N, C-alpha and C positions, 0 to 999 in steps of 0.2 A: 596521519589522521586519516581515518576512513569516514567516508561521506556518502550520503543517500541523494543528496542534492548539491548542486553548486552555487546555491545561494542558501547562505546560513547566517544566522544572527550574528552580530559583531562578537559578542562575549564569547560564544562558542568557539569562534576561530581564533580569537586571541588565546583562549584557555588551551585549545588543542595545538596550537603551532607556537606559542611562546613569543609571537611578535604583537606589539600593541600599534594599533592603527590610530595615527594621530594626524592633525591637518597637514603637518610637514611630510608625512609619509609613514611608512611602516618600520617600527623602531624596536630594536633588540638590543639592550644594554646602551652601548656608546653609538652603536651604528643605526643610521636612519636612512632608509631608501625612498627616494621619491616615487608617488604612485601616479599612474596616469589620469587618475580620478580621485577626488576627495572620498574618504571613506563615509559611508552612511551607517546606518543601524543594521541593514542586510549587505554582506559581503558577497560580491561577485568574485567567488574563488578562482574561477579561471583566469579572471583579469589580473587579481592580485598576484597568483602564482606566476604568471607570466612577467609581472612588474619586477618581482623580488627573485626570480630564479629559482622557483619550487617546481620540482616535477610533478605532474599530475597524470596519473594514469587510470584509464577507464576499463572496468571488468563488466562488459556488457551482460553477460549471462546473469550476472548477480546484482545487476543495476546498482553497482558502487563504484565510486571514484577513490583513490589512494593519493593523498597529497603527502608528498615526501619533504625532506629538510631542504632549506635554500643552500645552494653552492657557491 
């Protein structure tokens, strides 16, 4: 998922990653991973990526971030 900001609407994060953010954590299929803070309407991508083990790479020149799949 390519991002121009590390704060994105929840529905955009869910559509781009396949993860659903619930009170119990980030869920995908039968797997749920606890989050360090409850999800809101705007997702702190850096925090969630760290919580669920998704790589996040910054392309400074392009002012973009690339969010990879969870490992």
